N, C-alpha and C positions, 0 to 999 in steps of 0.2 A: 861355346863360351859367350858369344855376343847375345844369343837369345837368353841365356841365364842372367847375364848382366842387365838386360832390359827389364827382366822381372824383378831383380833385386833393387834397382835404383829407386823406384817410387817408395818402396818400404824403407830403404835407408834414409831417404829424404824425410819421410814422415817421422821415423824414430829420432833422427837427429834434431829435427825442429821441436819435437816434444821435450827433449832433454834440455833445451834452452828456453822452454816455456813459450814457444811460438806456435802458430797454427800448423799442425801436421798436414791437414788437408791442403792448405795453400802451398805448403812446401812440396807436397807430392805433385800438385798441378804444375808448379814451377819446374820441377824435375822433368815432367812429361813434355812441357813446352821446350825445354832445353834439349831433350833427346830428339824431339821433332826437328828442331833447328839443325842439330848435328847431322840428322839424316839427309839433309839437303846437300851434304858434301858428296854424296854418291859413291862413297868408298866401300859400302857394304856389297857383298856378293849377292847375285840374284837368288841363289839357293838359300842364302841366309834370310833374305826378306820373305821368301815364300814360307820357310819353316817358322820364322818368328810370327808371321801373321796368323798361321794356323794355331800356334801355341797360345797367342793372345786371345784368339776367338774362344778357345776352350777355357782359358782363365777368366775371361769376361763372363762366360756363362756360369762357371763355378762360383765366382765371387758374388754375382748377383743372387744366385740361389742361396749361398751361405748367409747373406744379409737377411733374407726373409726367414730362413731357418732360425737364426739367432733371435729375430724379432718374435717369432712364434714361441720360442722357448721362454722369452722374458715377458710375453704378453700378459699372463695372469697377474704377475706382480705389478706390471705397469698399469693395468686397469685399476687395480685396487688403490694404488698410490695416486692415480689421476683423479679419483673421486675426492680424496683429501685435498688435492691441489685445486680442484674445482670449487670446493667449499671455501677455500682460502680466498678465492676471487669474489666471494659474495653470492655465488649461485648454490642453491640447496638441492637442485634437481639434476640428476645425471643426464636427463634429456637435453640439457643445454649443450652437451658434447656433440650431439647430432646437429644442433642448430649451428654451432661454431664450425663444424666440419663442412656442412653444406655451404655456409657463407664463404669460407675460405676457398672452397672448390669453385664456386661461382665467380669469385674475384679472379682466380687464376685463369679460368677459361675466358673470361672477359678480357683480361690482360693479354692473353695469347691472341685473341681475336683482333684486338686493336693493333698489336705488334705485326701480325701477318698482314692486316689490311694496309698499314702504313708502308711496310716493306714492299708489298706488291705495287703500291702506288708509286713509290720511288722508282721501281723497275719500269713501270709504264712511262713515267716522265723521261727517264733516260732513253728509252726506245724512241720516244717522240722527238727528243732533242737530236738523236743520232740519225734521224730520218728513217728509222726502221718502222715497220708497221706495228703500232701499239696494240697489244692484246688486252682486252677487258677481262679481268679475273672474274671467275664465276663465284657467286656467293656460296654455293654448296661446297666448293672446294675450300674456301676460306674457313667455313664452319667446320669442315672435316679436319682441316689442319689444326684448328684450335682444340678440338676434342682429342686429337691424337698426340698431344704434347706431354703425355705422362712421363715423368722422370722419377720412377720409384726408388731406385738404388741411390741416386744422388741425394734425394730428399731424406731418406732414412740415414744415409751416412752423415749428413749435416746435423740431423737431430740427435742421433745416438752418440755423437762425439762431444756433445755438451758435457762439461765437467760435472762430476758428482757433487762437488763442493766448491765454495769460493776460497780465497786465500786465507780467510780467517777461520776456516773449518766449518762454516755454516753450510747447510745443503743448498745446492743451486736452486733458485726459486722456479717452481713449476716445470722442472725438467721432465717429469713423467707426463705432465699435461701436454707439453710440446711434442713428445714422441707419439702419444696416442692420437693427437690431432694430425700429425704428419701421416701416421698410418691410416687414419680415417680418410684423409684427403686422397691418398693413393688408391685406396679401395673404391672410394666414390668415383674417382676419375676413371679407373678401369671399368667400373660398372656402367657409367654413363657412355664411355667410348664403345664398350662391347654391345650396348643396345642401340646407340645412336648412329654409329658409323655405317653398319649395314643398311640402315634405312636411308641415310643421307646419300650414300654412294650407290644406291640401287639404280641400275640402268645409266650409270654415269661413265662415260668414256674418258679415261685419264690418259692424256698424251705425255710423252716424255718431255722433260724440260728442254727448251731450245735456247735458253739465255746464254749457256756456256758453249754452245756448239761453234760459234765463230772463233772464240778463243781456243777451243780444242783443235779446230782445223788449222789455225795459224801455228799452234805449237807443233802439230804433226808435219806441217810444211817445213818449218825451220829445222826440225829433227831430221827430216828426209834430206834436206839440203846439206846438213852436216855429214850425213852418211855418204852422200854422193861425193863430197869433197874428200872424205877419208878414202873412199874407193878410188878416187882419182889419184891420190898420192900413192896408194898401193899399186895401181896400174902403171904409174910412172916408174916405180922401182922395178916392177916386173919387166917393163920394156927395156930397161937398162941391163937386165940379166938375160943373156943369150941362151941360158940353159932352160928357161921357162918355156913350157910347151903351150900349144894352142888351147889346151883344156882350161888353164887358169884364165886366159883372156876371154874365152867363151863364157865362163862362169861369172866373171866380173861384168861382162856386157849384159848378161841376163839379170843380175842383181840390180845394176844401174837402171835398166828399163823398168824394173818393179818400182823403184823409188821415184823415177820420173812420172810413172803412171799415178802414183799416190799424190804427187804434187799437183798434177793436173786435176785430179778428182777433188782434192780438198781446197783448191783455189777457186772453184766455180761457185757462183752465187745465183740468187734468184731462182727462176724456174729450172735452170740447168742444175743448180745445187740440189733442189728437191728431187729431180730425176735421179741424180747420182746417189742420193741418200736412199731412195726406194730400191735402186739396183743393189746397193750394198746390203740392205735388209734382206732382199731375196737371196743374195749370194750367201749371207751368213746363215740363213735358215737351211739352205741346201747343204752347206758344209756341216752344220750340226747334225742333220739327218744322216749324212754319209758317215760321220764319226760314230754315231750311235750304231749304225749297221756294222762298222768295223769292230766295235767293241763287242757286239753280240757274237760276231764270228769268232773273236779271240776267246770269249768265254765258252763257246761251244767246243773249240779245239782243246781248251783246258779240261772241260768236263769229260770229254772223250779220250783224255790222256794222249793227245797227239802232240802236245808241246808241254814243256816243263813249267812249273809254277814261276820260276825265275824269269823265263822269257815272257810269260804272260803278264807278270807284274810290271815289267819294263815297258811293254807296249801299251798296257792299259794306263799307266801313269802318263805316258806321252799323249794318249788320246784324251785323258781327263784334263790335262793342262790346255790342250787345244780347244776343248769344249768350253772350259772356263774362260779362255781368252775371247772366244766368239760371243759367249753369253754376256760378257762385260762390255 
């Protein structure tokens, strides 16, 4: 029910806003922001979040594809109308559509380049102020980020939701021209990125971003301390109960050691922190390799009918979740 509700809320916000002659797109965005804020309450079950994320991944793919299918279906009519709209602007040659498209595409890439350059500059300044070792951004990565900023679905959604007519009934001026220019910019951006990115990123080693690692480590330490406090309260209650055996106490001790180890590893900085990170990477790679071997063995047992499909599905799901966890 919660997954279905998360799907219906954006559409409900859009339809309600359109009924009162407001922006349906902005209403859907506001609904999404509100849903994201409510998610911070942490009241959703873990299984619900996993299921909902999978459903939304599929919906995102379907909706993106649907937008381009609708565009392709309307494209012949849009192209014919765009010619009339172009003539209305004083241009008598359709070749100006290509000029306009390339000009807008160049402006967008330049704007992205300036934005990325300024953003990275702010990060470098923050690192310098915080006595961290400032990292000089590479120009090739800045250019690659600028070329990779295509947002096709959002651009088309904004262009295709322009009204067909104004309040007095007259056609919306140059609506078809806006749509075909948006389509042209998307195609040009994809074409430029498809050709340019492989050349720009050839022999380029891209490291994972480290700007959020201190914040992530701090969050993991705080979460581990909260877990230890909770285990301490549970242990206190078990100690007061004379019927509790040594098995519970041993299990609690092992779990607390795991969290204490996590706190020690995430609290280290400098060279020690780098060494811990390398060890974690090696540990993660070994675990993933072991999980893949486990899964291959389960599939072999299933193919040879040594276990039932129900048992195999349960174990494979557990292994898939573990692999996804380590990969992330």
